[in-house]
N, C-alpha and C positions, 0 to 999 in steps of 0.2 A: 694099270689104267695108268700109272705114272708115262711106260715104254708106251701108250697109244694116245699120249697128250702129247708128248714128246714127238712121236712121229707125226702128230697133224698138225702143229707148231712149225715142226722142219718142212712139211708141206707145201703148206702155204707161203713159207718164206720161199721154198725153191718155187711157186709156182707166181709170187710178185716178180720175185729176180729173173725171170723169163721175158717180160718186157719188160727192165730195166735196162737201163746205159747206164750203169754204175761205172762210174770215173772215180782211178787212183791215181795221184801223183806226189812223188817225193817233192818235199819242200828240203832244200840244204841250208844248216846257217850254223851261226857260234855263236855259245854261251859262254862270255870270260876266256873265248882261244876253246873252249871244247866245242868239237864238232856235235852238232846231232842231226838225224833225219829224224821229220816228221813226214805223218802220209796225210794227204789231203782226200778225205773220200762223199763223193758227193752222185744223186741221178740226173747223168746228162741230159737225160730225154723228154725231163719237167723244166721246164725257162724259167717259170715262175720263183722271183726274190723268197730265198727264206731266212732261217734262227742260222747263224752258226754254232755248234756245239764243238768245244775242244772236250774230248774224250783220253783220262790216262787211262792206259790195260793194267790189268792185272800184275804180277811180282813180274812173271814173264817178258812185261815189256812189249815192242814191236816185233808184230809173228802171223803169221799167215791166218791163221786161228781169230785175232785180234783184232785185224783187217776186214776180216769174214765178221765178227760181228759187228763191226762198225758202219758196214755195209746194211747188216740186216736195220740197225735201230736209226740210221740216217734215213734211209725209204725215199721217198717224195716228201719227207716234212723237215728235213736238214743238211745241211753240209756240214762232215763232222770234221774234225783236226786232230790226227791220233797223234797223241802227244810223247816225243820222244824227252822220257828227264834222265837215260842213263846214257845217254852220248852213242853213236856210232860204234865205236871197239866194245860195248857191250851188248851184245843179244844174248841174254842167257837161252839154254838148251836144256837145263831139267830145273827141278826145286831146289839143288845145294848150290847152283851158278844165280838163278832168281833170288834165291834166299841171303845170299852175300851181297848180292848188288842191292838191296833193297834195304837191307841194314846199312848201308854206307851212307845209303842216301838220308835215312831216320838220322843218322849219326852227323849230317850237314844237310839239317835241314833249310839255313838260310841258303844255301846253291839249290834245294830243292824247291824252293818258293821263286828261285830267278829264273829258274831253269821249265819253270811249268809260264812263270809270267810271259818268256820269251815266244814259248808254243801260244799262247792267245794274242799274242801281239800279231806273229806268223800270219793268223789265221784271218784276222783286221786286215793285215794288209794285203789280202787275196779280193779286197772288197769288190773293185773292179777286174776282175778275173774271174771270178764264179758266182753262179748264181746266192748271193748274200745279201741281206737287204739291207742291211748296214745299221741297223739298228738294235735290232733283236742277239744277244748273248750269252750262251749259256755254257756248264763247264758238266759232265759227269766222270766219274772211274769207279774203277771196281777194284776189292782189297785193298792193297796198297794204292793203285789208283785214287781208290774213296780219300784216301787221308790225303792226299797231294789234291785232289780237289779239293776240299777242307783247306787246307793250308793255302788256293791260290784266293781262296773268299776272306779268308784271317789276312792276304797281305794287304784287301783293300782294292784287287782288281774289280775292274771298270766291267763285270759281267751280273746280269736282273736275278741268274739261279740259278744254283746247285743244287746237282745230285749225288750224293755218294749210296755205292750200293755194295754193299759188307763190307765198310769200309774201318781203317782201325781209325778211332774218335780222339785218337790223345795225341798233343800238342805238346811242344815246348813251351809253349808261354801264352798260360791262359788269355793275358792282355791283350794279345793282337788279336781279339773279338772285335775289339771296340773300331776295329778298321772295317769290317764285312761291312758291305753294300747290298749284299744277294741276299735274295730270299733260301731257305737252307733246307733242301732233304734230304734224311740220313733212314735210309731203307736197311731193314738189321732183319735177322733168322733169330728164331724166337731161341734155338739152341744151339746159337754158335759160341765153340768155347774161345774161338779166339780173338771174342771182346767179350770184355768183363763187366759183369755187374758195374763194377766199380769207375768202370773207362764211361757207363753209358749214365750213371748218375754227376761222373764229372762235367763230360760234354752239356748235360742240360744246363748247368746251372751257368759254366760258362755261357750259353748261348744267352741262357737269362739278367747273366750279371751286362751282357753288354747291347741287353733289348733287341737280340736280332728276331728276324720273324725268321723264324725256324719249325721244323714239324720231321716228328722220329717214330719211322712205322717200324712195328716187330711184328714177325710171320712165324706163327706156331709151327711148330715144326719143324723149317728152318736151317741149315746150317750154313756153314761158313760156303762163301762161291756157287750161293744158290743161281745168279742169273748167267754164269758161265757155259755155254753150253759143253764144253770136254773136258769141261770137270767130272771125272770119273770117278772118284773117291779115290785113287791110289795115294794120294796125300790125304793122310789120315783125318777127319772132320772137314774137309770141303769136296763139297759132293753141288751137284747141277741138281733143281727142282724146276720141272718144267711149270707146275699148276704158280711157285710161288714168282718164278719168273715173270709168267703171261700178267699174273696182275701187281707185280714189280715195275714194270715198262709201264704199265697204262695205266699205274700210279705218276710214273716219269713226265708221262705222255699230259696227262691233265693235266700237272701241277706247271710247265712249260707252258700249255695254253694258259691258263689262268697269269702264270707272272708275267707272259709277252703281249698278254690283253690289255696288262694297265697302261696310262697313257702316262 
């Protein structure tokens, strides 16, 4: 059944893609002397303006698989910037390299927040060049990218909503939550071994203490990486789940629809 659901999902995505003219554009810039290259993604066949979303990939960073995922999410609904937070000289090829890159960023959370904010600024700078409505901004992230997205919110970034898919919930400074302007949605696998119960409790208390408009959803039976189609279980405890992914993306769309509808 899982395989059937997965095949159906990908068939629908492929059918939609056949009618789309998805544009990808590299954006080169620097953050504190570090060269970065993020990727802008949107359906150029649709001319109507739409919200802008900064997407931080999993620990593998920018690669063909994560750009493909951004295209699927963007559809006709969003303009997405796939954020580079490692720098052009770091493009992990395997889990070992990805782990080292993510660990380095976790050790330098201030730099991570500066880089994801720079990516958001790059997206907003495309307002006159891409079909952006210029009013609605959000952020999403997967695994390490979920942690980065939450840090974007904690930095006080001017976005209306952020969504973390199976992301690390921990922070280096819980007091930063007082800066959050965005609504927060954290989507977690009920059997995710990478996100401890202690970190969930701490995250919820962090959100309460800062009076954030937040939601935390736990999907029964799902593990880490449940929303990443290429997660094949080779990394123990990290596996795609088509049913949960479908539910999670539907929740994301509903969340942004509600959030962006607020005047």
